[in-house]
N, C-alpha and C positions, 0 to 999 in steps of 0.2 A: 575828234571827238575825245580819245584817246589819250591824247598829247594834255587838252584842255584838265580833263582830269588828273595827267600824269604831274601836268608844274606844281600843282601845293604840293601833290607828296613826296617831288622832287625836293622843296627848298627844308620839307621837314626833316626829310629821310636823310641829307644832307647832317642835317643839326645833329641827327643821334649816334652818329660813330664819332663825330667833335668829342663827346663828351669824354671818348674812351682816349682821343688822342689828347686832348687837352692834359687829362687825369697823368695820361705816361708822360708827357713834355713836362709836368710838374712836377715828379717824381723823378723823371729821367734825366733833371735839371739841377734835381739839391744835390747832387755830388756825392748821393749814397744808393752803392747796387741796391742795396737789401732792398730798401722803400718801393724800389722799381720792380724788382723781381717780387716783391709782397703782392702789388699791386696788380702784377702780370696776373697772377697766379690767381688770387682772388676775384676777378673780373674776369677769368676763364670759368671761375665755379660758380658763377653767379649767373653767368651767360647759359652754365647748362643748367644752374634749377630753374630759372625764371624763364628760360628761352623751352624749355619743356612744356611749360604750361600755354606753350603758342598757340593751341588747341581755341584757347578763350578769346582768341582775334576772330584764327583761321576758321574754325566752328564756325560761329558768327559769320563771318562774310556771307559761307554760301549760304547757310539758314534764312536770312536778312536779305540776302539780294533776289532768292528765287520768290519769298515772300511777297517782297516789295511787286516785284512782276505778275503776282496775284493780287495788288491792293490789299492783304490781312495783313495789317499793321497790330492788332490786338495780340497775334502769335509772336509778332519782334519784339511788342513789350513784355510778353509774357518769359520769351525768351532771354531777356535780358535778366529780370529777378528771378529767372532760372541760375545764370552763371554768377549772379550775385551771391545768389545763397550758398554757391559752392564755396566763392572765396572767404567766403565770411567765416563759412566752416572747417576752413583747413588752412592750420592753424603750425606751419615751418617754422614759426617761431616757437613752440612747447618742442622740436626737436632738434634744437638747433645746437645742442652737444654733440648728440648722436653727427648730425652733417656733420661738424667740423671734425670730429674726430675721423670720419669716413673720408673726409677731404684728406686729412697726414697719412691717410695709409699711400696716396697715391703721388705723394709727392717726397723726395728727400729733400729738406730746405733745412739750412746752415738753420742756427738756433737763434738768430735775430732775424732774419726772414720770417721764421714760423711766428715768432712775437708779434711782428710788425702785421702779418697775415692775420693773426687774431684778432688784433685792434678792429682791423676795418671788417672784420666778420661780424664780431661783437654789436658792430654799429650798424652796417649794411642789410642784415635779416629784419629790422624792425620793418625795413621797406618794400616786405611783400605783398601784404593784402594790395598798397597803394600801388603796387605797381601792375598787379593781376587785374586789378579794377581799369589799370586803361587800358590793357587787351579789350575788352570787352567794350570801352567806347572808343576803342579803334574799328573795330569791326562792325560796330553797330554802324556808325556813317560810312566808310568804306562800301557797305552792304547797302547804304542808302546811295551811295554812287553821290556824294556827299562829302568828296573828301578834302575838301575845304577846311571845313570846320576838326576833321582826324587829323587834321597836318599843321591849324595852329595848334591841335592838342599836346601833339608830341612835336612839336617847333617847341612852344612853352618850356615842355619837360625840361627837352633838353639846354635851352639857354638860360635857365634857372641853376639846370644842375652847372651847368659853367663857369655861371657868377658866383654861385652862394659858395664853388667849392675851391675858385682863382681868390677868392677874398678870406676864405680861412683858410687858406695856407699864404699867401702871400703877405694879407694883412695879420694878420694873428699866427700865423706861424703854427699851423696845426698839424700840418704835413699831413700823413696819412689818414689820421683821422678827420683832415678835413676833406678830403675828396670822399671819404667816405660818410659825414655830414649832408656834406653838398649833394649827395643823390637820394639820401631819406627826408628833408627836408623839401625838397622838390618835387619829390612822386607824392608825397602827401598833399600839397597847395593846387598841385595838377590835379589831381584825381578827385578830391574836392569840389573845386568849380567846375569840373568839368563832366563829371556825373550830375549835379546841380542842372546844368546845362541840357543836358542828355532827357533828362526828364520833361523839361519843359518844352524840348523840340517836340517830342514825342505826344505832348498835350493836342499838338495840333490838326493828329490824324486821330486820335483815338484818347478817350476818357483814361485816366489816370487812376488806376483800383489795384489794390494787391489783392488775387484771386488766388485763396492758397492753394485751393482744388485745381485748378488750371497749370497752377505754376506746377504742381506737384503731379500733374497727371502720369500717369503710367505708363501710357505708350512712347507720350513724346518725349518725356525721360530714357525711355532705352532707347528711343531713335537718336537720340542727341549722345546719350552715352558712348554706344556704335561710332558716331561719327567722331567724336571728341577722341575715344581710344584710341582709333586708329593714328586720326594727328597725333596722338600724345606719343604714341610709340616712332612714330615717325620723327619725330621734332626731338625726342631722346635718343635716336641713332644718330640726329645732324649732329645735338648739341655735343653727344657723346665723339663723334669726329672731331669737333674744335679739342673737345678739352684733351684728346688723345695725341693731338698734335703739341699740346703745350705738357704733355707728361711726356711724352719721346723728346722735348725738345731739352724740358731739365736734364734726360739721361745723357744728353749730350752737353751738357754743362748748364749752368745760370747766369752766362753770360748769352747762351743761344739763347736762353728762356726772354729775354730782355729783348734781343735784335730780331728775334719769331716775332714778339709782339708788337714792334715798332713796323713792322712788315703785313702785318696780317690787320692792324687795324688800320692801314690805308688800305688794304685789301678790302674790310670791312665798308669804308668810306666807298669804293667805288661799286661794293653790293648792295649799301641801300641805297646809291642813285636809280640802280640797273631795276630796283626793289619798283621806283616809283611805277613802271611800266605793271610790271606783275602784280601789283597792289589795284592799281585802277583796273585793269582786264578781270580780275576776280570780281568787281561788281558787275559788269558789265552781261561779263560771261554768265553767272547767276539768273539778270533778266534774263539775258534770252532764251535761259532753259523754262522759265520761268512764264514767259511769254510763246515757247516752242516755235521761234523765231531763228530757225537754223542756219538765216541768210546772213543776220547780224553775229551769230554767233562766229560762223568762216572767216567773217572780214574783220572781225578782232582777232580772231587766231592768227591769221593771215602780219595783218597789218604791227600785231604788238610785236612780234618775234621781227619783223624788218628794223623797228624802231629799237629794240633792245638789242640787237647784234651791231647797231650802226654808234650805239651809241658805248657800247663797249671797246668796242675799235678805237675811237676817239680818247675814252680815257685812258687808253694803254699808251696811243700816241701822247697823250698829256703827259702819264709817266714816267717814256721814256728822257724824256728834257728836263722832269722837277724831281726826280726821286730822290736824288743827293740834298737837295735843300730842305724837302720832305726830312729826312731821317734824320740832316742837322740841326734842325728845327725842335726835332721829338728828344734830342739827347747829347751831354755833352762829356760821356763820357768813351776816350778812344777806342778802347776795343768792344765795345757795341756798336761803332761808328761802323768800325771795320767789318763786322761781318754783316751787320748789314748792304752795304755796300756790295760784299759780298754776293750775295742771294739775292740782291734786286731785280734781277731779271724775273724775277718771279711774279716782283709787281707789276712788273709792263705784259707779261704775257694774260695773267689770270684772269681781269674783266672780260676780255672779248670771251675765252674761253669758257667763262661761268655764268655768261648772258643766256647761255640756251636751258639750263636745267633754271634758272629761276622763272624764267617764263613758262616755262612747262608748270612751275610749282604754281604761280597765280592762278595757269587754264584750270589745271584739275581742284585749287579747292574751291574756285565757284562754281563747278560742278560738282560740288560735294563727292569726288569721285576720289576720295580717301583712303580705301583701301589698295586701291592702285599706289596711291604716294606712301602708302605705308609698304606693301612689298618691295619697290621699286626701289626704295633709302636700305629695306635690309639687305637686298643684292648688291648694292652700290658699300654701303659700310661693312659687309664682311671680305670683300676681295680689296677693298682699303687697308683692313686691318692686316688681311694676310699679305698683299705687298709691303706693308712698312716695314713690316718685322725683317725680309730679307733684305729691304733699298736700306736701313736704314744701319743696316749690322753690316752692310758692305763700303755704303757710301755717305755716311753719316746724315748731315743736315741736306747733303743734294738729293740724298734718298727719300729724307722726308719731303720734299719738296713737290719732287719726281709722283709720289705715289697722292699728295695731298692734290696734285692734276689731275691724275687719273681718276680719282673720287669724284672729282665735279664731272668730268667727262663722262662719268658711268651713269650719275643718275640724271644727268640728259637722254643720255642711249635709253636707258630702261622707260623711263617716262614716254619718250618717244614711241619704245612698243605698244605699250600701253593705250596710246591716244585714240585708236579707232573706236575704243568701248564709250568711248562721251557722246558718242552721236545714236547710242542705244536707249538717250534722256529724251531723242527728238519723237 
């Protein structure tokens, strides 16, 4: 059952990092290192911003799946409205100047790279409301175990993004503007289509009406804030860790930003594939808790870890043979290629190592055990930051990759320590 739920998520998740890979390839083959460096910094920074609001998906999954187990669809509808109210009332756009200035404090960019980054930033920031709405839609359908619909949404977004960006860059020679407009237009179209479908789908189970009193129910909002705040803090820490990776790459040199971005995009590709098991697990775990079915919970945990670790090992095996071909596809800049070749061993090792922490994430999210997610991430990030200071100073880029690998291992170790607490829900 996990496999059947995971297959559509697998193909959709495969499309997500392809956007970053294609954007990187479009800029990496432009012959201009500034375009590639600016895109690398910009995508890393927007990942920090948008992933910080990942609670709109993760918090939604846990609550929806448990309500689905109780067959309480009115609560699911009100949750969707509650989250949409948050998204519409939160305008990143208002604070775009302050956000942009904050980013420049972290990166020592050349004048040309900073100019290109600003061009990308001023376009991409307008996609914020649409991207956050898509998070809610994903959380809704994963929680309902309708993974084909959530996968269709994210797959459509990714394919649209790739097509529009490629046309704008190659046909209209818009360069960095092209990849930014590609994301903006794709997110707008996808959020509009699938939000409309979401309400049409929920109409099968409950009457669609805007009950302001129920949507703004203080106890429900308080519970949602507690769950979402923990996920928010956990995700801030997680995205900061990736941002920190890019920041330290920049301290080593702009060519290292470009090379590490190529490798990290390929690692993200494996991460999104492995997350297909975690995503499908979230819905089943929440459903089993809602039904008080301990046997279903235990079987789901065991089978999901077997599938995830085996798939991680297969990806590592594939990368062993094709890593140079991937790197050559993503850039024609010789200095960047050589650095990427030098550190490609981490591309081979990390898919298997990271498979365990991704699967633990899915289990804890489905169980709405968000305090443990927050605490485990806090411990892992603190140790990662401390180790990276020492290792980068003494071993350069090699030290950066060692500390990043330690971070992924620590995430699994700390969540494993907290795992037994989930059984208290039965």
